[in-house]
N, C-alpha and C positions, 0 to 999 in steps of 0.2 A: 547538047554542053549549054548549061544554064548560063548566062553574062552577067558577070563580076559587078556587084550594087558599087557604083561611086559613092565614097563619103564626101557628104558635101563640104565645100571649103569653109573655114571659118574666116570670121570678118578679121580682119587687122586690125589690132589696138592702134584706138587714138590717139595719137600723141600731140600734147597740144604742145605751142609752140611757147617757150620760155621769155624768147626776146626775139621781139618784132622789130625787124629793119625797117626804118621808115626810109623812104627814097629821097632824098632832097629834092626840093620845086627847083630849080635848076639847069638850063640847056647846058649843052657841050662849051659852049662859050663862055658860059657862066664861070664851070670847071676850071674853064685855060685860065682867064681871068684869078682866079683865087688862086691855081698855083703860081700862077707867073708873080702874083704880088707876094704870097708866103715866101719864094724863091727869093724875090726883092730886098723883101724883111731879113730874111738869115743872113744874105749876104752884108746887109750895112750892121747888123749885129756883128757878123763873123771880124769887118775888116780891121776893129781897134784891136784884137788878138793876134791874127795875121801881121798887123803892121808891128807888132812891137816882138814877135819872136823875130820876124825878118831884121829889125835894129839889132837885137840880140848874135845875130849871125852876121852883120855887118862886120868889115875890117876899121880902122878907126878913120881912115882915106874918108870911105862913103860915108860915112855918119857925117862926114863935114865937107860934102860935094853939095854944089850947087846949080841946078836944080835937084833935090833929092828925089831920088829911089824908091819907088815902092817896095819891091823886092832886091835883095842882094845880089847883085853883081858875081861878087867871089866869095860863096859863104864859108864861113870858119866856125869852129868852137873857140877859138881864141879867148875871145870875151871872158867863157866861163872856167876857162883854166887860168886864166890871168885871176880872175876873182877869187877863185879857190890856194891861188898860189898866197895872195894877199892876205887871205882866211888864216893860212897854215902860218904867217907871220906874227901872227895877236900871241898875244902869251898867254890868252884865253883860249883853249881849243876849239875847233869846230862842232864836234859833236855836243860839247858842253851847251853851245847856245842853240842847238837841235832840241837836246835836253829839255833846257828850259821852256822852248814855245811848246814845244809837244806837251808835256806837263800842265801848263798852263792852260791852253788850247782845250786838252783834255778833260780837266776837271771842271774847268770851268763851263762848257759845254755841256756836263755831266749834272750838274750841280742847279745848270740854268734851266734845264728840260726837268728835272724830276719838282724843283719848286715851283716852277711856272703851271706846270700840269695840275701838281696838287692843288695848289692855289685856285686855279681854273676852274678844275672841278666842283669845288664847294662852292664856288660862286653861279658857277653857271646853273648847277641842278638842285640846291638847296637855299630856301630862304631863310633870311636870316637878318637880325637888326644893323643896318647901316651896313649892309650889301650894296647897295644901289649907291651909294654914296662913294664906296671904296672903291668901285669899280669907275665911278666919276674920276676921284682922284689919279687912277692908273692911266685913263685917257687924258689927262691935264697933262700927267708927267713928261709922255709922247711927246710933247710940242718942245721940250727944252730937249737940245742936241747935246753930246757930250760935251762941247767948249763952256757949254754955260754951267753945267754940272762938275766940270774939274776943281773948281775951288772948294765946293762945300764936299765933293768926296775927297779932298787931299786933306782937310779939315777933320770929317770924319775919322781918318784909316791912320793920321797922328795921333787922335784922342785914344783909339784903339792899339797903340803903338806896332803898327803894321806897315810903318813905311820900310822901303829896301828889303820889302820880304814878297815872295810868290802870291800871299794873300789879298795884298794892296790890289791886285790887278782880279784875282779870283773871286773875290766875295762882292765886288761891284759889279761881277758880271752876272751873279747869281740871280740882282735883281732887276734886270734885264725889263722894260716893262712892254716892248715888240711882241717877245714871246709869252709873255703872260696874258696880253691882249688877244693875239691870235690864236691860242688855245680856248680860251673862254668862248671865242666868237664859234669856233670849230665844237666845241662840245655841247652847244646850245642846241645844235643841229640831231644831237642823240636823241631816241625817243625815250620817255622816261619809263615806258612801260619795259622796256628792255631791261633796266637798272632794275624795279622794282619783283620782276619777274625772278632775276638771277636771286634777291634776297628771299624772296619763299621759297627756292631750292636748297637755302640755309648758307648761301656766300654772306660772309661778311664784308664790310666796306673796304680792305684792304683787296682782296678779293674779288668785287665787283671794279675796283679803281683798275686794276692790274692784266685781270683777267677778261674783260668786256670792255671798260672806257676806254685803255689805251689800245687796244688793238685796230680799233674803229676809228680811231682818230689818226692814225699812222701818217697820211699826208703831211697834217698838221707838224707832228712833231720830227716831221724829217726835214721839210721848211725850216722849223726853228733850227733842228741843227746845221742847216748848210750855213745861215744867218750868223749864228753863235763862233761856228770856225772860222769863217771870211773875218769876222770881226779882231776875237782873239788873235788870229793868225799873222794879222799885218799890224797887230799893235807892238811900238815899240816898248811901251813900258817906261818911258823917260822922265816922266813926272813923278811916278811913286817910288823906280829905284833907282840905287844910283851905285850900287857892287857891280862893276865889270863881270863877274863871274854868274849874276845874275841876272844880267840883261836879257832882252829876246835878240831872235834872229833877224828880224827886220831893220834893229837898231842896228846891228853889227854890220849887216850887209850896206845900208847905205851910209853907214862910217866909214869902211873901206872905200866904198866905190866915190865918196865925195873928196877924196883927196886931192885931185886935179884936173885938169882937162884931158889931160892922158887916159884917165878913167872912166870916159863918156863910155866906152864900148862894155865896161864893167856894169855901169849903173844902167845898161841895157841889159845885161846877164841877171840884174837884181831884180828888176820887174816881173821877168820870166819867173824863175825861182820864187818869188813870193806869189804867184797866181797858181802854182801847181798843183798846191794841197786843194785850194778850195775849188778848184776845178774838176777833180778827181771826186772829191765830196759830191760835188752839185754831178757827177756824170753817175756816179755809183747810186745816188738816192733818186732821180730824174726816174726812172726806170720802176721804180717802186711806188714813186707819189702816183705817176698815169693809172700803173695799175690798180693801184686801191681807191683811185679816186672814180674808176669805172665798174669796181668791185663791188663796192664794200657801200653802195648810197642806203641809208637807214630813214623812214620817213614813219611818222604814227599814222 
């Protein structure tokens, strides 16, 4: 019998690793020190949040105990219950305050995101007369805080007959300089070759902006959303809004809790209620920011 001829083994295809993991030049003690430092930093950053929640769960006698205790000895939800009972006694219903705040926050954040992104795209990727001067004006405007701009903003809103309306808070939010600066600096990192390639394929300016630029600057506009939501959600609007049925949730909660010393527990509950939405917004956006930063870096 003839021996069966063996077929030669084909060489395995060469697979080039797309990502090469670089081992850090650290010893095991360096890693231990790094993790201990990060753990200590995380604890220090979590202390104010934990302390606020602990105070909201303390009964009134523990809030005035000296020396104070960090954690509640007899935790209770009475402060939250009393807060909502007090809100229920107001002639303006609690859902109305929530609607006012959600409406102003959602519309103000969306408008700020759209205007800042469109303006930053033009300023970052196109040269036009006065562009550099305009960016210097925006950068200079970042030096002034909201207190300094309060009087000019009020005069402008009064001239536009927008006092005592939602727009007196929404329109100033549209022109926030922080978001414009953030988006412009991030868009400058996008390669111009990517935009030119999209135009060669037939994409117009709007398609380039919505389909190419915005997906690649996702970390920037998610960060912008976090800052805008935090600013508008905690805005009482007392300078521009006088009608009770148009006031914000932050103002209503603080007014209820500031009635007397007996409402100190309700004041602690107010601080927790007001920080819930910004914290949830940050938690939902954080993973997407980290994922996009790790996977969508583009360079010329």
